N, C-alpha and C positions, 0 to 999 in steps of 0.2 A: 457614844457620849452617853454618860448615864441620865435622866432627866432628875427634877426635883427629889431627895430625899425626906422621906418621913419618918420621922424618928418616935423610937420605941416611947409610949408615957412614962414609962415605968424606968426608964435610964435617966440620971440627969443629965441636962442640955448639952453641957460640955463635953461628956465623954461621949454622948450618942454625936455629938459633930464629929469629934473627932473618928470615931469608929465609920462613920461615913466617907473623911477624907481618906481613911485609908482603904476603903473598898474602892472608890475611885482611884487611888495610885496604883493599887492589886489587879484593876481592871473587873471585880468581883461588883456586879451591878444589879441589886435589888432593892426593892419599896420594904421600908419597915414600917407597915402602918399597923394603928392600935390595934385594928379587929384583928389580921394575920399573927402579929407576932403574941399579942395577948391570948390568944386561943392556943399559941405551941408553945408558950416558954414564959412559966410561972413566975419567975423571979428575975429581975435584974442581972444577976451576976451569971446566972446560968445563960442568960442569952449572950450577954457579951461573951462568955467563956467558946460558946457554940459558934457566934460569929467568926472570933480570930481564928478559930481552929480551920475553918473553912477557904481563910484567907491567904495564898502559898505567902511564904517567904522568901524573898529577895535581897534580903539584907546582906547576904555572906555574898554576894552572886554578884559580876562587874560584868558586862558584856561588850565585845567589841568588833566593829565590824570596818576592814578597809573600804569598801563600796560606799556606804550608804551613812556612816558612821559622820558623828563630829564630835571632837575633842573640846569647841567653844561652847555646843548648845547642846550636845549629849548628854543624859543623867546617868550613864552607864546600867540603862535599864535593856532589860530585851526590846522593847517597843520604842528607846531611844539608846541606841549604843553609842560606846568612845568608837574614834576612828580609829587610833594607834595605841599598840601593846604599852609604848611609852609613856603615855598620859596614865594609862592604866596601871601599869604598875607602882607611877607616880603617887596615885591618889588611893591605891590599897592599903585599907588594912588589916591588921592578922586576922587567920582564918578567911580568908577569902580567896574562893575559887573566883578567876579570871576566864573568861569561856569566847574563845575566839569561832566567830563564822569561817567557813573555808574561804580562801582567796590567799594573795600573795600580800604578805607584809615587810615592807622594803623601804628604799628612802624615797624611793618614788612614789610611796602612801605614807610620807610623813614620819617613818619610825628614825631613831635617833642611835646609832651601833656607837660598842656594842649594849644590848640590852640588859639587864642586872635583874635578876630574881631579886624576891624580896621575902627574908625571913618570915615563915607559915603563911608564904602565900603561893597559891598552886595556880598553875598557867596549863589551860587544858585546851586542847583543840578537837579530835579524833581519835581519840586513845583505842576503840574498837578497830580502828583502819594505819593501826600507827602512823596517824600525822598524815597519810594519803590526801592531798589539798588544801591542807591549813600549811604553808610555805611560808617559813620566817629567810630572809634570805637578804644576806650584805652582809656588812663587817665595819671595824674602825679602831683605833688604834687603841691599845691598852697595854698599859707598862706591869709587867709584873714584879712581884716581890723579890721571886725567886731567878727567870729566865728573863728577863729586860721586855722591850717594846714588844708585840703582838698585834695581829689583827685578827680580831676574835667577834663572832655574831653574837654571843650571848656567854654570860656572865653567872656561875653557881653563886648560890647564896645558902644559907648556913638554915635548917628544915623547910628548906621551899623544894617545892615538886613542878616538874616538868612531866608532862604527857602528851601524848598524842599531838605532836607538829612533828614537820621537815623542816631539819637546818640545814641549809648551804651557801656558803662563803666563797663565792669566785672570786675574790680576791687575790691579791698575789701573798701565796703563803697564805691561806685565811685557815682560822680551827673554827668550827661548829660553835661547840659549847667548852670552853675552857671553866675548871672548878681549882680552885688554889684554895689550901688550908681549910674549907668548908666540906659542909654533910650535906646534899641535897638529894631527893630520890627523882632519879630519872628512869622513863618506864615506857614502853609502848609507843618511842618516838621514832624517825627512820633520821638518818647522817647521810648524805649522801652528796655528791660535787664540790666538797671540800676540799681546795686546791692543795691542803695539810694535813691534818687531823679532822676528823668529825666529832673527837671529844680529848681533850688534854687534861691529864688531872697531874696536881702540882701542889707542892709543899707537902703538909701533913694531913691532907685531906682525905676523909674515909665517907667516900658518897656510897649510895645502892643504884647501882645501873642495871636493870633488868628487861630484858623482853623486848628490846630495839634492835632495829635492823640496821647495818652499817653496812654502807653498799658503792662501790665506785668512788672512794677519796682517792685525794691525789698522792700523800706519803702513809698512812699510817689508818688504820680503824681506829684506835685508839693508841695516846703514849701515855706512861704510866711511872711519873718520876717523883725523885726526891725521896719523903719516906711514909710516901701515901700509902694508904691500907684502904682503896675499894674493893666493895664486894662484887663480883661481877658475873651474873648468874641469865643464865638463857637468853644469850644475845645470837644474832651471827654477824659475823663478819665476814664481806665478800668481795671479791675482786679488787683487790687495793695492795699496794705494797706490803709491806709489814700488815697481816691481821692487826695483831697485839703489839706492842712495843713497850717492853718492862726495862728499866735502869734506874741506875745509884743505888739506892737503899729501899724500894718500893719493896710491900710484900702484899699484893693482891690477892685473892682470892678470888679463883676462877672456875664456875660448876655449871654445866650442864649447856655450854655454849656452844656453837656450830660456827664452827671458823674452815672456809671452806676458800679452793679456788685462788687462792692469793700467790704472790711472789715467795715469799715464806709465812708460814702460818702464825709463830709468835717467836720474838724475838729477847730473850733476857740477858741483861748485859752489866755493866758493874758487878757492884753486890747482890744485886736483888734476891729475892727470895720467892716468888710467887707460888702457890701451891693451886694443882689443878686436878679437878674429879672430875667425872662422867663428862669430858669432851668428846666433843667429834674433831677432828682433823686431817681433813682428808682433801686432795687435789691440787696439793703447792704446787706449783713450777720447779720449786728448788727443795726447801726441808719443810716438813712440819713443826720442830721446835729448835734452833741454836741456840746452845749457852754460849757464852765470850767471857773470858777473866773471870774474875770469883765468885760470877753469879751461879748460882744454887736453885735452880728451880725442882721442887717438890713433885714427883709424876708419881707418889705412891711407895708405900714402904711396906712390912710384914704387918706393923700392927692397923695399917689403911691402905687399903689397895689402890691406887688410884682410878682403875674406870673407865681410863680413855680412852679410845678409838683412833685407832691411826689408819690411812688407808689412800693409796692411791698418790701418796706424795711421792715424787720423780727422783729425788734423789734419795734425801734420809729421812725416816720417822722423825727419829733425833738425833741430831746433829752436834755432838761435844768435844769436836775436835781441838776448839780453842778454848776449851773451859780445864779450870785449873782444879776445879772439886770434881769429885765423884757425884754424878747426879743418880741420885735416886727413882726409880721407875718401877715400880713391882705393879703388878697385877691390871697390866694394860693390854687392848687388845693391839697385834700390829700379823702382818702376814710374814714369818720370817722375822731375823733378826736386824732390821732394817735400822743397824744406829750407826755409829761412828764415836771414838773415844771411850773414855771410862763412864758406863751407864750400868749399873747395877739392875737386871733384870728379878736377880733372886731376893731380893730384899734381905738381904744381909746387913746392908747400911740401912742406919737409920738418920734421918735429916738433924744435922745439928741442932736444933731449938724445934722439936716437933710439934705443930700444929696441935691445938686442940681438937677433937672430932670435929667435923665441920660436918652440917645437915646438907644432905649430897640428894640431887635431883636424879630421878632413874638414868639407868646406864641408857644411852643411845644404841639403836640398834638398827639395824638397815634399812628397813625397811620406814622407821620415823625416828630420826635423830634423836629429837629431845620430844617426849610426848607432851601432849597437849593434858590439861587439866582433865578428871575423866567427865567432869559433869557439865565443863562449859565448851561449845564450842562457837566459830564464827567463822563468816565466808573469807575466803581468801581475799587481800588488800588489793584494790583496783591500783594498774600503775601509776605511777604519780604524775601530773600534768603539769607542764611548766607553769601553767596560770591556768586554775578553772576557768570556764564559761561563764561570765557573768549573768547569762539567761538561766541558768541550770538551778540555780536558787535566788532565791529574794526575800523580804521581810522579814519575820519573825521565824519562817522555815527553815533560813539559812543557818541556823545556830545549831551545833550538836546541842545534845542534853549533857551536863555535867556526869561524870563520872567517876564515884568516890572507889570505885577499886576495880580497878581497869583490868578486863580478861586478859590470858597470855597469848604471845603470837601464837597463829596457826604455825603448825610445824610440818612440812612439806613431805611429802614421802619420795623414796627413792633419792640417788644420791646421783645420777649422773651428771648431772649439768646443774649449773646456778639458777637461780631462779630468774624470770624475764621481767628487764627493771626498762626504765624510760635510759636510754645510753647516752653519759655525760662522760667528754673525752677527760680524759685521764693522762698523764704526762706518760709514756710507754720508752722502758728501757731498749738499748736498741741490742743488746746480749748480755745474755744471762749472766749473774752473780755468782763466781764461788764465795759463799761466806765462809766456810773453815778457812783458820787464819792459820798456816804453819810455821816450826819453830823460826824466830828470827833469824835472816839472812844474813852473813858478814857484811859489816858496812863500812866505807871509808868513815863514817860520823863517829868522831871520837867522843869516848862514854863520859856522861855529865860527871861533876866532879862529887865527891863521895858528901851525902846527906844531902843532894840535890833532890834526888829521885824520891817520888814517894813509896811509902809502903803497899804492900800488897793490900786490895782494894778499893785504892782511889781509882778517880774515874780516869785517870792517864794509863790506868793495866786495859783498858777495853779497846775496839775502834774507836773515832771517832764519836762522841756524844753532840754533836753540833747543832743546839737548837735553832730551827732556822728564826730567823725575825725581820720582820716587814720593816717598813716607815724607814730605811735606811738605817740599821742598826744591826751588825751583824755580828753573831760571834766569834769568837777568835780560837775555843777550841776549848780541849780538858785543861783544868789548872788544880785539878784534885778534889777531894771529897769534900773540904773545908773551906774553899773558897767559893765565893759569887762569882756568875760568870762576868766577863764584862765585853762592852759591845763596843766597837770600832765603828764609825762612822762612815757611811756611806752614800752619796746621791741619789736623788730620787730614780735615776736609771740603773740602780742595782748595783752599781760599781763602789769599788770603797777602796782606798788608802792600805797601804801595809799598817801592820797595828802599834802604836808608840811605842817606844821600847822603852819607856819607861814605867809602861806596865806590863810589859814581859818580864821586866827584871824583876816586878815586885809579887808575880804569881810563880818565877822560878819556870817559866817557858823557854827553852832554848832551841826548837825543833821545829820550822816551817814546812811543811809540804805543800806543793803548787805543782800545776800540772799546764802546760802549754796549752791555750786553748783559746785562738784568738777569731774561732769562727761560734756561730752559732749552733750549728750541728757537734759541735767538738766540747762544747759547755754541755750539752744536752747528754751527751755522753757520759763527762766527770758525774753530772746529778743522778745519773743513773746508777752509778754503784755508790755515792755519796749524797741523796737527794737534800741535805743542808750547806754544799759548798756553795760557794757565791765568787762573782766575777770580780777582779781586782787589777791594778797595775802594778808592775815590779819591774823596776828597773830598763820603763820602757816598753815592756812587754807585755800584754795581754794575757793573765793567767786564771785557773781557777786555784784558789786557798780552797784546801782539803783541811787545813786542820793546825792547829800549834801544839806541842809536846811538850811533857817535861822529861819524858825520857828518850835517848835512840832507837831502845827497841819498840816503843809504842810508835813511833814515825817509821821504821822498817816495815812495821806489821800493815801498817795502810797500805806504803807504796809497794809490798809484794800481790796485794788484794788489787790492787789499780794494773798492777802490772799483768796478772794474770788476767784480766778482763782488757787487755792490748793499749794500755795508755802507758807512756814513762812519765812518771813521776821524778821530782826532781826534791831532796831534803837543803834547808840552809839552817847552817846553825847562825842562830840568834846572838849577837855580845850585848 
């Protein structure tokens, strides 16, 4: 604590007293004596300018520490931090950076989920370590405007920034970050241990998502839905079900990403139109890229080669057997022609609406899939702890410095094995899934009346796009691109009754697909093929409802897929 402050004789008393209080608040402590200040500073205005220049500005920074902070008594300063992100976001003004100390932020430490980012506010942990040690863990109910109720850790906001944190949602069907019709910047974070997806992008969102790690999430690293157009640059997607799932009419741009060691690298369905340039897609247990229905990924054309590298994918690099469109894939690197379906490798076909040239990340190479920026390096991030040792850091030293321009991820050399991470249990399918869907088999199900089948391009033309929803709201399936998803009520145990007939009639849904699954083992087998299938009781039997469809063709397609994985599915015509 400073002693008594002596004020400069040449500065008015009120101003000098205010300066003294400013110096006390910022921790700057020295005496303003007549002898010293008059000798060094000839005029009062110049003295004031010099003193204020030396005092650090903390007006746009708030500090949070889950171990020693206090929301009630804290001031949000380095010396007196808040305890929760919840409170800091509540009080933060525009152009504020909230700086997080290492630790775990959870319901146990006072957080209320989902946390909602704030417009023009930055939430920053340790960007230089991709959030290692700054863990936000938990989830809460969120009602999406487009896909019903969800369990979410954090919500995006327009012009918000999230950097340097680890997000994990262990809740049933938990999502890490949900971005709906907003455009935040998400950079240098880690998404791991989310039981559903690391990030879900919905509506007409257009975020920039760059240099993040997506590791061991339960269903997808990222899902891009609706008409979203995110920019996805230089991220790593590893060891999950689908690295990236793109559906409906989404049109993301994916540049310089590493999509490695997943079940399938990228799934494109509905009428999605992603653009892929200079990505590394390798080590998939099945296919590198799968295109279904009217989806048309742009993997390069004669005017703009793709520059993507496909390597060591077990089945196909590009699988378009179930696609209705010709897939342009000119100028990529692969060993032999490991493709299926109508794939244009010669650059004859241009995409229907060729995108404007995109600023491309340098093409990945075998020794450095996504190169670092030449003037910046940093050490490899440490493995993520479950909870940091409270004895490692304390007081003001426990806070990271704010980073205005986070540096890029270090890029690992080689590609023989995934990077080392703390193991997190995730659902493991018992049998491989054959994603390609053959032509529909002959079925005893009568065709739908004329006019009830959607035109090509509707969601009903693809494999089921069943978005998992927690808290008792389970989706009923595909209803065409012009309809809102309708949820059926289920109880807390996950059981759900059949969908009410009046809703089915309103949406034009005619066929339900179910699989008898009285045991948990059989239910998990169904989820391994269709992760969003849910358990329900039908005519006294325990079944897994796979989906409700508006055409016999779509129902037959999923029946074939299940049959090829050793499961007998049934189709019921709904009245």
